[in-house]
C-alpha positions in Angstrom: 28.0 14.5 18.5 27.2 11.2 16.8 23.5 10.3 16.4 21.3 8.2 14.2 20.6 10.3 11.0 17.1 9.1 10.6 16.2 9.8 14.3 17.8 13.2 14.1 15.9 14.3 11.0 12.6 13.1 12.6 12.9 15.5 15.6 9.5 15.6 17.4 9.5 19.4 17.9 10.4 22.5 15.9 10.8 26.3 16.3 11.0 29.2 13.9 9.6 32.7 13.2 6.3 32.5 11.2 7.0 33.0 7.5 3.5 34.4 6.9 0.2 35.1 8.7 -1.6 32.1 7.1 -1.0 29.5 9.8 -3.5 28.9 12.6 -2.5 27.9 16.1 -3.5 24.3 16.8 -4.1 25.3 20.4 -6.2 28.5 20.5 -7.2 28.4 16.8 -6.1 32.0 16.3 -3.8 33.3 13.6 -0.1 33.2 14.1 1.2 36.5 12.9 4.2 36.8 10.6 7.6 37.0 12.2 6.4 35.9 15.6 8.1 33.0 17.4 6.1 29.8 17.0 6.8 26.2 18.0 5.6 22.9 16.4 4.8 19.3 17.2 6.2 17.3 14.3 4.1 14.2 13.4 4.0 11.9 10.3 1.7 13.7 7.8 -1.6 12.4 6.6 -1.0 14.0 3.2 2.6 13.1 2.2 5.5 10.8 3.1 7.3 12.8 5.8 6.9 14.9 9.0 4.4 17.8 9.2 4.8 20.8 11.5 1.7 21.5 13.6 2.2 25.1 14.7 1.4 26.7 18.0 1.9 30.1 19.5 4.9 30.0 21.9 2.6 30.2 25.0 0.1 27.8 23.6 2.8 25.2 22.9 4.1 25.1 26.5 0.6 24.7 27.9 0.6 21.3 26.1 3.9 20.2 27.6 2.8 18.3 30.7 5.7 17.5 33.2 5.9 13.7 33.6 3.8 13.0 30.5 5.7 14.7 27.7 9.5 14.7 27.3 11.3 17.5 25.7 14.9 18.7 25.5 17.0 21.1 23.4 18.3 18.4 21.1 14.8 17.4 20.1 13.8 20.8 18.8 14.6 21.5 15.1 15.8 25.0 14.4 16.5 26.2 18.0 20.1 27.2 17.1 18.9 29.3 14.2 16.7 31.7 16.2 17.7 34.8 18.2 19.7 34.2 21.3 17.2 35.7 23.7 14.5 33.4 22.3 16.8 30.4 22.6 17.2 31.2 26.3 13.5 31.5 26.7 13.1 27.9 25.5 15.9 26.7 27.7 14.1 28.2 30.7 10.9 26.5 29.7 12.7 23.1 29.4 14.2 23.6 32.8 10.8 24.2 34.2 9.4 21.0 32.6 12.3 19.0 34.0 11.8 20.3 37.5 8.0 19.9 37.2 7.6 23.6 38.1 5.6 25.2 35.2 3.7 28.2 36.5 0.7 27.4 34.3 0.3 24.0 35.9 -0.9 25.4 39.2 -2.9 28.4 38.2 -6.6 28.8 37.7 -5.9 30.6 34.4 -4.5 27.3 33.0 -7.9 25.6 33.5 -11.0 25.6 31.3 -14.6 25.1 32.2 -17.7 24.6 29.9 -20.9 22.6 29.7 -20.6 19.1 28.2 -22.1 19.2 24.6 -23.0 15.5 24.7 -22.7 12.4 27.0 -20.0 10.8 24.9 -17.0 12.2 26.7 -15.4 10.5 29.7 -13.6 11.8 32.8 -9.8 11.3 32.5 -9.6 10.2 36.1 -12.6 8.1 36.9 -13.3 7.0 33.3 -17.0 7.5 33.8 -19.2 9.5 31.3 -19.7 13.2 31.8 -23.4 13.9 31.4 -24.7 16.3 28.7 -24.9 19.9 30.0 -22.9 19.0 33.1 -20.2 21.4 34.1 -16.8 19.9 33.2 -13.2 21.1 33.8 -10.1 20.8 31.6 -6.5 20.7 32.5 -3.9 20.4 29.8 -6.7 19.6 27.3 -7.9 16.7 29.4 -11.5 16.8 30.8 -12.6 15.9 34.3 -15.6 16.0 36.7 -15.2 18.8 39.2 -14.8 16.3 42.1 -12.1 14.3 40.2 -9.9 17.3 39.3 -10.0 19.3 42.6 -8.5 16.9 45.2 -5.7 17.9 47.6 -4.5 20.7 45.4 -4.1 24.5 45.6 -4.2 26.9 42.6 -2.9 30.4 42.3 -4.9 33.4 41.0 -8.6 34.0 40.9 -11.3 31.4 40.2 -12.9 33.8 37.7 -9.6 33.6 35.7 -10.6 30.0 34.5 -11.2 30.1 30.8 -14.9 29.9 30.0 -16.0 31.0 33.5 -17.7 34.1 32.0 -19.9 31.9 29.8 -21.5 30.1 32.8 -24.9 31.2 34.1 -25.0 33.5 37.1 -26.2 30.6 39.3 -23.5 28.3 38.1 -20.8 31.0 38.6 -21.8 31.2 42.3 -21.8 27.4 42.6 -18.3 27.1 41.1 -17.0 30.0 43.3 -18.3 28.3 46.4 -17.1 24.8 45.4 -13.5 25.9 44.5 -12.7 28.5 47.2 -11.1 25.8 49.4 -8.6 25.0 46.5 -7.5 28.6 46.2 -4.2 29.7 47.6 -4.7 32.3 50.3 -2.5 35.4 49.8 -0.1 35.8 52.7 1.7 38.8 53.8 5.4 38.6 53.4 7.3 39.5 56.6 10.8 40.6 55.9 13.5 40.1 58.4 14.7 43.5 59.8 17.9 44.6 58.0 20.9 45.0 60.2 22.6 48.3 60.0 26.2 48.8 59.1 28.7 47.1 56.8 28.7 43.9 58.9 25.0 43.3 58.4 25.4 44.1 54.7 28.3 41.7 54.3 26.2 38.9 56.0 23.3 39.5 53.7 25.6 39.6 50.7 27.4 36.4 51.7 24.1 34.5 52.2 22.8 35.8 48.9 26.0 34.7 47.1 25.9 31.3 48.8 22.3 30.8 47.6 23.0 32.0 44.1 26.2 30.0 44.0 24.3 26.8 44.9 21.7 27.6 42.2 24.4 28.4 39.6 26.3 25.2 40.3 23.1 23.2 40.0 22.2 24.8 36.7 25.7 24.4 35.3 25.8 20.8 36.3 22.4 20.4 34.6 23.0 22.0 31.2 26.7 21.2 31.0 27.4 24.3 29.0 30.5 26.2 30.3 30.6 30.0 30.2 33.1 30.1 27.3 31.0 27.9 25.1 27.8 29.9 26.0 29.5 33.2 25.2 30.7 31.9 21.9 27.2 30.7 21.0 25.7 34.0 22.0 28.2 36.0 19.9 27.6 33.7 16.9 23.8 34.0 17.1 24.0 37.8 17.5 26.3 38.2 14.4 24.2 35.9 12.2 21.0 37.7 13.1 22.5 41.1 12.6 23.5 40.0 9.1 20.2 38.3 8.4 18.2 41.5 9.2 20.6 43.6 7.2 20.3 41.4 4.1 16.5 41.2 4.4 16.2 45.0 4.6 18.8 46.0 2.0 18.8 43.3 -0.6 16.2 42.0 -3.1 15.7 38.3 -3.6 17.5 38.5 -7.0 20.5 40.2 -5.4 20.8 37.5 -2.7 20.6 34.8 -5.4 23.3 36.5 -7.5 25.6 36.8 -4.5 25.3 33.1 -3.9 25.9 32.2 -7.6 29.0 34.5 -7.7 30.4 32.5 -4.7 29.8 29.1 -6.5 26.8 28.2 -4.3 23.7 26.5 -5.8 20.6 28.7 -5.1 18.0 26.8 -3.0 14.3 27.2 -3.4 12.4 29.6 -1.1 13.4 33.0 0.1 14.0 31.8 3.7 16.4 29.1 2.5 18.2 31.6 0.3 18.6 34.0 3.2 19.9 31.3 5.6 22.5 30.0 3.1 23.7 33.6 2.4 24.1 34.4 6.1 26.0 31.2 6.6 28.4 32.0 3.8 28.9 35.6 4.8 29.7 34.7 8.4 31.9 31.6 8.0 32.9 31.7 4.3 31.5 29.6 1.4 31.7 25.8 1.7 33.8 24.1 -0.9 32.3 21.2 -2.9 31.8 17.9 -1.2 35.1 15.9 -1.3 33.1 12.7 -1.8 30.8 13.5 -4.7 31.3 17.2 -5.6 27.8 18.2 -4.3 27.0 21.2 -2.2 27.3 21.3 1.6 24.5 22.9 3.6 23.8 23.3 7.3 21.1 21.0 8.6 19.4 22.3 11.7 18.0 18.9 12.6 21.3 17.0 12.4 23.3 20.1 13.6 26.0 19.6 11.0 26.7 20.3 7.4 25.6 17.6 5.0 25.9 17.1 1.2 22.9 17.3 -1.0 24.5 15.4 -3.8 24.1 11.9 -5.2 26.7 9.0 -5.4 24.6 7.3 -8.0 21.1 7.4 -9.5 19.8 5.6 -6.5 22.2 6.6 -3.7 22.4 9.9 -1.8 25.8 11.1 -0.7 26.3 10.4 3.0 29.1 13.0 3.6 28.7 15.1 6.8 31.1 17.5 8.5 30.5 19.9 11.4 33.1 22.4 10.1 33.8 21.7 6.4 36.6 23.3 4.3 35.7 26.9 3.2 36.9 29.7 1.0 36.4 33.4 1.6 33.1 34.9 0.8 33.5 37.7 -1.7 31.3 40.6 -2.8 31.9 41.5 -6.5 32.8 45.1 -7.3 29.5 45.7 -9.2 27.7 45.4 -5.8 29.7 48.1 -4.2 27.2 50.6 -5.4 24.9 49.2 -2.7 25.6 51.3 0.4 24.9 48.4 2.7 27.3 46.0 0.9 29.9 48.7 0.4 30.4 48.9 4.2 29.7 45.3 5.0 32.3 43.1 6.7 32.2 39.4 5.9 34.1 36.2 6.9 33.6 37.2 10.6 34.1 33.8 12.3 36.5 31.0 11.4 34.1 28.2 12.1 30.7 27.4 13.5 30.3 26.8 17.3 28.1 24.1 18.7 26.4 23.7 22.0 28.6 21.2 23.9 25.8 20.3 26.3 23.9 18.5 23.5 26.5 15.8 23.1 25.2 14.2 26.3 21.5 14.5 25.3 19.4 11.9 23.4 16.6 12.8 21.1 13.3 12.1 22.9 10.5 10.0 21.3 7.4 11.3 19.7 4.8 11.6 22.5 1.5 9.8 22.1 -0.2 12.9 23.5 0.2 14.6 20.1 -0.4 11.6 17.8 -3.9 13.0 16.9 -2.2 15.8 14.9 -0.7 13.3 12.4 -1.3 9.9 10.7 -0.4 8.0 13.9 -3.8 9.1 15.2 -5.8 7.4 12.5 -7.3 4.1 13.8 -10.4 3.6 11.6 -11.2 3.5 7.9 -12.3 6.9 6.7 -13.8 8.1 3.5 -11.3 10.3 1.6 -11.7 13.7 0.1 -9.3 15.7 -2.1 -6.0 16.1 -0.4 -7.0 14.2 2.7 -6.1 10.9 4.2 -8.1 7.9 2.9 -7.9 5.9 6.2 -5.5 3.6 7.8 -6.5 0.5 5.8 -7.8 0.8 2.2 -8.6 -3.0 2.1 -10.5 -4.3 -0.9 -11.2 -1.8 -3.5 -13.1 -2.1 -6.8 -10.8 -1.7 -9.8 -12.2 -0.5 -13.1 -10.5 -1.7 -16.3 -11.3 0.0 -19.5 -9.6 -0.3 -22.9 -6.8 -2.4 -21.4 -5.9 0.0 -18.5 -6.9 0.4 -14.9 -8.7 3.6 -14.1 -7.5 4.7 -10.6 -10.5 4.2 -8.3 -9.6 7.2 -6.2 -10.4 9.5 -9.1 -13.9 10.9 -8.8 -14.5 10.5 -12.5 -13.4 6.8 -12.7 -16.9 5.6 -13.6 -17.3 7.9 -16.6 -13.7 8.1 -17.9 -11.0 5.9 -19.3 -7.2 6.2 -19.6 -6.2 8.2 -22.7 -4.4 6.3 -25.4 -2.5 8.2 -28.2 -2.5 7.3 -31.9 0.4 4.9 -31.4 -1.5 3.0 -28.7 0.5 4.4 -25.8 -1.5 4.6 -22.6 -1.0 7.7 -20.5 -0.7 6.1 -17.1 2.4 5.8 -14.8 3.2 4.6 -11.3 6.4 6.1 -9.8 8.3 5.2 -6.7 11.0 6.7 -4.5 12.9 4.8 -1.7 15.5 6.3 0.6 16.6 4.3 3.6 18.6 7.2 4.9 15.5 9.4 5.4 13.0 6.5 5.8 11.1 7.4 2.7 9.1 4.9 0.7 6.9 7.0 -1.5 4.7 6.5 -4.6 3.2 8.9 -7.1 0.6 7.8 -9.6 -0.3 9.9 -12.8 -3.1 9.3 -15.2 -4.5 11.2 -18.1 -8.2 10.3 -18.4 -10.7 11.1 -21.2 -14.4 11.2 -20.6 -16.3 8.3 -22.1 -18.7 10.4 -24.2 -17.4 14.0 -24.0 -14.3 15.8 -25.2 -13.1 16.5 -21.6 -9.8 15.4 -20.1 -8.7 14.9 -16.5 -5.2 14.9 -15.2 -5.3 12.8 -12.1 -2.5 12.2 -9.6 -2.3 10.6 -6.2 0.7 10.3 -3.8 1.7 8.9 -0.4 3.7 6.3 1.5 3.6 2.8 0.2 1.6 0.3 2.4 -0.2 3.1 4.4 -3.1 5.4 3.8 -0.8 8.5 4.2 -1.2 10.6 1.0 -3.5 12.7 -1.1 -4.9 13.2 -4.5 -5.7 15.9 -7.1 -7.7 16.0 -10.3 -7.3 18.8 -12.9 -10.0 19.2 -15.6 -8.6 20.2 -19.0 -10.8 21.1 -22.0 -8.6 20.2 -25.0 -6.4 17.2 -26.0 -3.1 18.9 -26.7 -3.1 20.9 -23.4 -3.9 17.7 -21.5 -1.2 15.7 -23.1 1.4 18.5 -22.6 0.4 18.7 -18.9 0.9 15.0 -18.3 4.2 14.9 -20.1 5.5 17.9 -18.2 4.5 16.4 -14.9 6.2 13.0 -15.8 9.4 14.8 -16.7 9.3 16.9 -13.5 9.1 13.8 -11.3 11.5 11.5 -13.2 13.8 13.6 -15.4 12.7 11.4 -18.4 10.7 12.3 -21.5 7.4 10.4 -21.6 7.7 9.5 -25.3 11.1 7.8 -24.4 9.8 5.8 -21.4 10.8 2.5 -23.0 14.4 3.7 -22.5 13.7 5.0 -19.0 16.9 5.8 -17.0 16.6 6.5 -13.2 17.9 10.0 -12.5 19.6 10.9 -9.2 17.2 12.3 -6.6 14.1 11.7 -8.8 11.5 9.0 -8.9 11.7 5.6 -10.6 9.2 4.1 -13.0 7.3 1.0 -11.6 5.8 -1.3 -14.2 2.2 -2.5 -13.7 0.3 -4.9 -15.9 -3.4 -5.7 -16.3 -3.2 -6.8 -20.0 -4.3 -10.4 -19.4 -7.8 -9.1 -18.4 -8.2 -7.8 -21.9 -6.8 -10.9 -23.6 -10.0 -12.9 -23.6 -10.4 -14.2 -27.2 -13.8 -13.8 -28.9 -15.4 -17.0 -30.0 -16.7 -17.3 -33.6 -19.5 -19.8 -32.5 -22.7 -18.3 -31.2 -23.3 -19.6 -27.6 -26.1 -22.3 -27.5 -26.3 -22.7 -31.3 -25.1 -26.4 -31.3 -26.8 -27.7 -28.1 -29.6 -30.3 -28.1 -30.7 -29.5 -24.5 -34.2 -28.4 -23.6 -34.7 -24.7 -23.9 -35.2 -24.1 -20.2 -32.0 -25.9 -19.3 -30.1 -24.2 -22.1 -31.2 -20.7 -20.9 -30.0 -21.5 -17.4 -26.6 -22.7 -18.6 -26.2 -19.8 -21.0 -26.9 -17.4 -18.1 -24.3 -19.2 -15.8 -21.6 -19.1 -18.5 -22.5 -15.7 -20.0 -19.1 -14.5 -21.2 -20.2 -10.8 -21.5 -21.3 -10.9 -17.8 -18.1 -12.6 -16.8 -16.1 -10.0 -18.6 -18.0 -7.2 -16.9 -17.3 -8.8 -13.6 -13.6 -9.1 -14.4 -13.4 -5.5 -15.5 -14.7 -4.4 -12.1 -12.6 -6.8 -10.0 -11.5 -6.1 -6.5 -7.9 -5.5 -5.6 -6.5 -5.7 -2.0 -4.7 -2.3 -1.8 -3.1 -3.3 1.6 -1.2 -6.1 -0.1 -0.8 -4.4 -3.5 -0.7 -0.6 -2.8 0.9 0.2 -6.1 -1.5 -1.9 -8.1 -0.8 -5.2 -10.0 3.0 -5.2 -10.7 4.3 -6.6 -14.0 6.0 -10.0 -14.1 9.3 -8.2 -15.1 9.1 -5.9 -12.0 8.4 -8.9 -9.7 11.2 -11.0 -11.1 13.6 -8.1 -10.9 12.8 -7.6 -7.2 13.0 -11.4 -6.5 16.5 -11.6 -8.0 17.7 -8.8 -5.8 16.3 -10.4 -2.7 17.9 -13.7 -3.7 21.3 -12.1 -4.1 20.9 -10.2 -0.9 20.0 -13.5 1.0 23.1 -15.1 -0.4 25.3 -12.1 0.7 23.9 -12.3 4.2 24.4 -16.1 4.4 28.0 -15.8 3.3 28.7 -13.0 5.8 32.0 -12.4 4.1 31.8 -8.6 4.1 29.5 -5.7 5.2 26.6 -5.0 2.9 26.1 -1.3 2.0 22.3 -1.1 1.5 22.7 2.2 -0.4 24.1 0.3 -3.5 21.8 0.6 -6.5 20.8 -3.0 -6.7 19.6 -3.0 -3.1 17.3 0.0 -3.5 
C-alpha cells in the first residue's frame, strides 16, 4: 500500500460525523446538524498553512460531483474507514455511480435551478455570451446557462415544477417555462410485464435468468472494486466492533475517565475529545501500541495514510518517519478501580489481533484536487485583495510601506501601526520576533510574527500576531488590546514560549525544540545608525540665500530620515522582513554545502538532517 506521504496527507476529500452544529453547508448554506454524516472538499486554506475542510451535507456534496469533470475514489477520501459500515457502503455506491456516469440527480428536473439574472455580468457556460439582467437562467451543477443552451437533445425525469426556484417565477413565466420544457420531459410509460409461466419449469427459467443477470452484475462489480468477500466481511466486522465500542465509551465514560484509561495504558493523551475517543477505541479493539522502535514516540492511526505513524522527533528539526500498518502491541487493560463502572465491569477488550485494510485500495491512486472546487481555498485567489482580521491578504502583497520607530519595524499589517511602536524594556530588549517552521514531509513552510506594541502617546498596549505560509498570501492576523504593561509583557512571553519552547528573556541562548518553531533573525538597525552632525546645515556656506535654501531643502536630513523610516519593502521577495546578515550567511553556507554534496554524488542525501532544514 505504498504511496507518497505528502500526497496521501493532502487528500482532496473528507468524511466524518459533524462534531457540532456550528458548520454551515457550502452548498445549500443551511446548518449541518451534530452527528450527521458530512463530506468535505479539502483545499489549501486562506488562513493557515495547510488544508481546510469545506463541509457539505452528504446529498449536497454529491450534487457537486459531476461525472467526467470531477474524479473521486475511495482512496482519496480522508476518514472513510472510520465511519459506520453502512455509511461506507453508501459512499461506495455513489462512487460507482460517478464512474459509470449514472448519477440519478444528473438527469432529473429536481437537480436544476432557475432564477432571474441579478445583473448582466454572468456568462452562459456553453455559448460564453452574457446573460442579460432579469433574464431567466438555468443552473446545472452550479453552472449557469441560457434556456436554449441547456435544453438540447436531452430528457429529464420528474416534474418541471420540481426545478429549484420555479415557485419564485411570475405566473406568466411559469407558463412560459412549462411550455418550453415539456418536450424535454420523459413521458411516463406503462410497464408491461411478460406473463408468468405456471409450474416449476417456468419458475426455474425465471430464476435461472435472474441468477444469470445478477451473476453478470456481481462479477462486474467484483472486478471493479477488487474486494473479495472475505476481506469485505472482515472490514464489516471490524467497523461494527469499533463503532459499538465507540458508542459505549461515549455514553458511559466521562472525558476524564477516557483520558485516565489511556494514561494507565502508557498512551499519551491527544487534544480534543474526538481524538481521545478514537485512540481509546483503537487500543481497546487491537491492544495498545508499544513505543516507536525508531525514536520511542507514540504510534497513532492516520486515516489519510491508512497506517500507523509515529508522532515523535528524531532531532530538533526532523520528524520521525516510522510507519507500520500493524505495529507491535500489548494487551489493553482496565485497572481494578474502574470495575465499579458497570459498563467497564462487563466490557471485553483486545477483540481483534490486527487491523484489516481494504485490499482494493492498493490498486487505486489518489486523485488530484479538482479545479471545480478551487474557489473554496487559496487556489481561487487571483487578484490582490484588501485584508481584514483573520482573512487572506491577497495573492501578491507586493511593495508595502514599512514603518520604523525606535530602531524596530512596526508590522504594517497591524491596524495600529501608525500610532504605536514596538515595546522596549528597561534593558533595551525589543519585544518583536519572527518565527518559522519548515517540514518537507508535510509540505509546510510557515511563519509566525509576534510584536508587543505600545501606543505613541497613551498607556495602551497591543499584542499583535500574524501567521501564514512563506511566499504566499495565505494567512491571518490578530490584535489584542491590553491595558497595563505587566499583563502585556506576560502575554507576549507566554505566547513566545508556547510557540518555541524557549523563554523570551533567554532568547540569546535560543535552542530549537522538537516540533516547535525556530527563531528567525531580522535586522533594521542600520536605518537608525545615522550619526547626528554637530554642524548646523548651511552655517558655513557663502552661496546666495535663494540657492542655499534650495540645496538645504534637497539635502534635508530630517526629511531623508522620515523617508527612510517609511521605506517600502517587497513582501513577495522578503516575506519575513529584512533578514539579518547572520541568518543569510548561515543559509548560504548550508546551500553551498548541499551543492557540494550533490556535485560529489557519493551518497544519498537525507534532507531531513538538521543542517538541511
